[in-house]
C-alpha positions, 0 to 999 in steps of 0.5 A: 588139278594135275598136269600130264607130261611126257618124261623128258630124256633126249631131244629125240625119242627112239623110233617107235618108242612111246613115252608114258605120261606122268601126272604131276600135281602141285606138290610135284611142281613144288619139288621140281621148282625147289630142285631147279632153284637150289640143285640137289638137296638133302631129304629134310631140306627138300621136304622143308622147302616144299612143305611135305614130310620127308618120306612122302617127299622122297617117294615123290622125288624118286618117282620124278627121277624114275620118270626122267623128269630130272635130268641132272644137277649142275652148278652155275659157274662164272666162266668168264672169271675162270677162263678166257673165252669167246661166246658166239651165237650162230644162225644156220640155214641148210641148203635143203630140208631133207631129213638126212641133211638135218640128221647129219648136221645134228649129229655133228653138233651133238659131237661138238663140245664147243656147241653148248646149245642148239635149237631147231627153229621155224622161219628164216633159219633152221638152227640157232647155236651158242658156241663157246671157244677159247678165242675168236680164231678158235671159233673160226677154225670150228666154223671152217671145220663145219663147212668142210664137213659137208653139212649142207650149210647154205649160209650162217650168221655170227653174233659175237656176245659182248656181254650177258644181259639175262640168263635164267631158267624158265619159271616152272611154277608160272608155266604150270600155273598157266596149265591149271596146276598151282604149286600153292601152299596147300600141301598134301603128302 
């Protein structure tokens, strides 16, 4: 069985653009899982992990890259051991739900490097952000700048992170299996 996914590239596709779905099978899921777990790998390392011969494995990888399903390769850093920092989770509610207000807020967030994650939510709050600054006073300065920028913020709540309990990526193999694609040991080139 295969899974059809639209390529992931940005939080909002260009107006009027159509994303052509790409069919993913178990071998594609194994490749994506290997990259998610290990980062960038050599052709032979990736092929050995996913149980394919190198050339077909590399062809599949290139197809997945072309479809923009792989957005980059990153290292997980122990930031707290490298620099002093303050991490704060912030919930934000806007005064109104006009498209222009959402766009203005989101543009500000996109241009603010201290905001490391921001999701739009349904329910009591409009956004949940993770903000990382050099200190709590630096965080407060950032929040004052957001309020001064006339972003239609009605209210916000802050939650200072005291320790990280869990931080992990979603389990792609489990998610795909729930949709009928099992990255099993049955290899095909």
